[in-house]
N, C-alpha and C positions, 0 to 999 in steps of 0.2 A: 423186734421184727425190724430187720435190715432194710436199707432203702430200695432193693431191686423189688423186693417181696411188695413194698408199699406201691411201687410204679404199675406192678403186675395188677393189683386189687383195684387201681385208679382206672388204667385203663379198662379192668374187666367191667366195670359199672358203666362203660360207654355201652357196651352190649345188652346187660342187665336192666338196663334203664332208659326205654326209648324215647326219645325225644322229640321225634313227629308223629303223625299218624302212621304213616306208612309202615315205620319201623314197627310200630305198635301193633297195628294189625297182623304184621308178620310173626312176629313173637308170640301174640295169643294164639293165632291157627297154628303155628309150631307146636307150641303147648298141649294142644288139643287132639291134635292129627299123630304126631310123632311121638310126643313123651307119652300121650294116654291119661293128660290130667281130666279128671273130670268137667263139664260144661261148665257148671257155677262156680268153681274154684279156678276156673282159668279166668272168667269173666273177671272175679272180685280180684283177682292179682294183677290185672292190667286197666283196672277201671273201668269194666263195661258193668252194664246192669245184664242180667240172665238175659232178657229178650231181646236187647240189641245185639247179644254177642251171638244167640241163634241167628238173628238176622245175617248176621257177617259170616258164620259158617254156611249158610241157605245161598249166599251169593257167590261163595269160594266154590262151592260145588256146581254151579252152575257155568262159571267162567274157572276153569282150573287154570289156565293160561294167562290169568292176570300175571303182570310185571309188577313188582314189588319193588323193584331198584330201577333208578332213572337210567336211561341209556346216555351215552355222550352225543354229541351233537350231530357226527358223522354216521353214528348206528342209527339215529332216529330218522335219518333220511330216506327216499324212497328211492330204490336201484336207481344211478345215474347212468349217463351217456355209456362211459365206459364197462358197467357192470352189462349193459343190454348188447353193446357191441362186442363183450368179450370172447363170445364164441365164432362171430365171424374173424375177428382179428387171428386166432388161433387157426383159424382154417385158411387165411389167406397167406401164412406164415408157414402153411406146411406145402403150400405152393412155391415156396423159395423166393419170395418177395420180402423187400427190404421194408424197415420201417416208413420211408418216404414213398414206395411203391404202394402201400398198404394204405396210407393215408390219400392218397389220390385215388385208388381204388372206392375208398369210403366217400370221397368227395364228389365222385361221379353219380353216386346214387343218394347224393342231397344227407349223407351223413358225415357231416364235416369231426375230424378226429385228428390233433396235431400229433406230428411224429413224435413229438416228446410224451404223449400219452399212449400212443403206440408201445413207444418204448419201453415205458413202465409196465403195460400190461403184460408185453414178453416176457420181462424180467420175473414180474409174480407168478408168469406159469412155466417159467426155468427154461424158458428157451436161450439159446446162446448167440453170441452176435455172428453174423454171418461174415464168411471171409471176402476179400475184396474179389469182387467178379470182372471179367473181361465183358466190353463194351458187346460181345456175340450173346453173352450169357445174360445180358439185362432185358427186362421187357420192351417191346415196340414202344416208343413214343418220341415225341420231339425232343431234340438235343441239339447243341449250338452247331453250327457250322465251322467247322476248322478249316482257317483259309491256309492255304500255301507258304512254304517261305520264299521271301522275297530272293530273286535270284535273276538278273537282267541274263542271264544265258538261258533262261527259260520264258522269254519276251516273245511272244507271238504276234507277228505283225501281219497276220493274214487280213485280209481285206473283208470287213464284217462290219453291222451297224450295233451300237451300245447305248445303252440310257446310263446317264451319268448326272450327280449334280453339281460336277465342277468343269461344265462346260466352257465355263468365263475365262479359265485358266489359258485357254489355248490361245487368248488374245495376245499374251505376254510371250508366246514361244520366237516369235520373229526377230523382238529384241534380245532373246538369250540366245537365240542362234547367231545374230550378230555380234554380239557381247563376246563369243565364241567363252561361255562360261567354263566348259569342261576343261580348256586350256589354262584357264586364270586360276582354276583351283590345282591344278597338277603344276604348275609353276610356284604357288606360295606353300606347298608342301601337305593339303588338306589330306587327312588318311581315308582309306578307302581299300575294300576287298574286290576278291573277284567275283563275289557274288552281290556284293552292295558298292560299287564304284564310288569315289567323292561326288561326282556330278547328281549321281541319282539322289543319293543321301541328302544333297544341300534341295533339290531341286524339290524333293519332300517335304523339307523343313517350311522351304518357301510356299509350297503349295497351299499347307495351312496356315500360314499368315496372311497370304493374299485373298484366302477364303473368310478368312475372318476368325478362326479358329484360337482360342486363348492359349493354349496348352498342347504340350505333345500328348498327353495322353489321351485327348479327345479323337486320336488319329483312330482309337479302337472302333469307333463307330464307321468307320469309311474304309476298312481293310477290305472289303469285298466292292469297293467302288474300281470299275475297271477305269474307267476316265481319269482319276486321281493317279493310278499306277499308270495309266500310259503316257500323262505328264509328266513323271518321276523319271520314266523310260525302265520301268520294270514290270515284272510281272504281277506282282502285288505291292502297294505301298508297305516300306517297313512297319512294323509292330512298336508299341509304346517303349519297350525297353530299349530296341535298336535305338530310336530317334532320341531319347532318352541319354544315351551311353556317349551318343557320336560326340556333343558338344563338349563333352570332357575329355575327349580324345584329343581334339585340335590344341595342338601347343602353344603357348601365348606368344610365339614369336611370329605366327603365321597371321595372326590379326593385323599388325602395320603392313605387311606385304599386300595381304588383301585388299586394306584399304586405299593403298598406294596405286595397285593395279586396276582396281576397280574404278579411281577418277580416272586413268588413261583410256579406260574402254569407254566410260561415259562421254570423254571431251571427243573422242574418234567418233561416236555414234553422233556427236552435233546436238546433245541436251543441255538445255540452258543452266547454268548455275544460279543459284539464288545470291542475292544482293544482302537480304535482311535475316539474322540468326537468332534465334533463342537458345541460350547458354543456360544450363542447370547441372547441378548434379544431382544422383538418384541413388539410395541406398538398397543394395539388395540383401535381406535378412538372411542370417545363419543361423541355424538351430543346431550346429553340432556342438561339439565339446573343445573345440580348437583354440587353446589359449593366445595364440598369434595372431588371431584376429580381430583388428581393432573395431573401436565402437563410432558408429557415426551416427547423425541424426535422424531419425525415421518421420517423415512429415505423417502420412497417414496415422499413424500410432501416437505422435507428438512425445515421440523420446527417444534415447541413445540406446541403441543395442548393437550387438556384433554384427556385421556386414561387409559385403564389398561395396565399396564406394565408385561408382561410375560417372565420368564426365559425357554430356550428350549436347551435341549441337545438332538444332533441328532449322531447315528452313522454313521461316516464318511465315511466308506464302504457300508453298506446297505442302508443308508439314510432313517431308521428308526426313529422315536423319543422314546427317552430312556426316558425322564424325562422333569416333564413340572412343571411350578409353575406360576397359575394366579394372584397369591394375592400379588406380589414384590410391596413393598412400596420403595419412592425415597431414604430414609435415609439406606433401608436393600440391595440394588440392589448390591453393592461391596460386601458384604459377600455371595450371593447366591451360587457363586462357591464353596465355602466352605459346604454349605449345601448339594449341590450336590456329592462332594465327599464323604462327610460323610454317605448320601443315599446309594449310590453305593456300598461303604464297608460294610454298614449293609447290604444289601441284598445278595450281591454277596461275601464277604469275602475276597476282593482285593480290593486295589485303582486301578484307571482307568490308565492305561499305558500311553496314551498321551491324552492332552488337548488343542484344538486350540481356539482362541478366537482374538479378537481386543483390541488392545491398551486401550479400555476404560470401558473395561468390568469389570475391577477390579481393586485393588492398589498394588504398590509394596510391601506393607506390609502381603498383602494376598499371594502374591509369596512366600514371605519369609516363611510363615505358611506352603504352600505347598511344599515347601523345606524342612523344617524339617519333614514333614509328608512323605516324599519319594516320592511325585508324580512327573510326568515329565507333562509339559503344554508349549505351544508356544504362544505369543503374535504376533499380525503382526498389523502394520501399512500402512497407506498411499495405503490402498490397495492391499499390498502386504500380501503372505500365507505363514506366517514363521513355519515351523515346525521342530521336533525334538523328537529323545526319549530320552530312559533311558542313560545316561553316566557317568562315573566317572570323568569329568573333573570340572573344578568349574563351580558353578551353573550359571554364568553371562556371557555373551559373546558377543561381537559384531562381525561382520561378518569376518574381520580378525583374531578372535581369543582374541583380547585384552579385558581386564576388563571393562566392560560398568559404572562401578562405579564410573571410571576416567571420564567418561564423563558428560556433561550438561545434566539435565533430557530431555531436547526435543531430545537428542541422542538417550538418553536409551529408549524411548516409542517404537522406531522400533528395538529392540536389540532383537534378540532370547534367550530365558529364558530356561536354562537346568536344570532339578531337577538331584539331586544326585541319585546314585542307589539305590535301595531299600534291 
């Protein structure tokens, strides 16, 4: 006997020799009713007594629908929600409703069924996907309101009343008019178009910052606010994509010109300049794949990563940024404080009275340069903020008044640096 025949006999015994009671019942009743084997003989073949086999036959005659084979878990369930709502889903589809429309119609009748479940039912019933429909072909329902395109030529200045969340912004308008912001932006070459001039775009960005919105993308919550659009000088405020793109359209050469002209404007308006400034670097993370971007330290993540290094000077009293440079390279960052002092003196006519920065912002060689220039500064380390003003005392001192030059560099890093009197 070959191996193939032996396997067939082994597998055949799985059918001829029942291993559980349900299988034994099935084979005994099949032999009696189908094969016509006498009751006593069938009972003896499958291990029943004649009396127990007659009881088995009697029960089967009274319940011929008895299930001998166990069903799968899914088949054993009672008809679920999908089966119960199948006819209703098909009827709604015949009304040319989409899966989302059908789901909403069922929800209105307290019969929730997800669009995915509706799509599965329709696929089982043989329905194809609906072609894309126009808005007029869709059922009547609440839809998003589409704002108009921002266009200064469509600005309506007809006297009327309006409600707005941005009423406080109009307190800044007299200052912007006095500063002639549009003329300043035109001189420095800020980009604009016939629909959204440079002044309108900048006022839109300025309004979001004055109102406290953190990102340009948040403007989409206010595109229908007439007050915000009126402050910007447009019929509607520009959308998120327009405002995000605008900053990348400004040429780097425009920023120094804008800072110089803005200084002149503020001086003409008579606003007071600060005397104490907080200086620091800020890394703007870069998440692209440009290999030319340098790595800088990101304090929030406590690590170095690719990013744009920006130098910021903030008025310590009013918390207003007075200077910024977003094109600082790693080999230039130690000298950025000197460029700020030169810029400040060139625009205001005098050196800043007090500079406050941490111990890693610049080098001691640059501090000596500031001493020769007659500017006062303060370095802080280990989270401590050491500050000082002009003093006729020696330029370096530690807390007790000893000269820091006699101490190691690790100690001198935390010393207060005092510049000579001007």
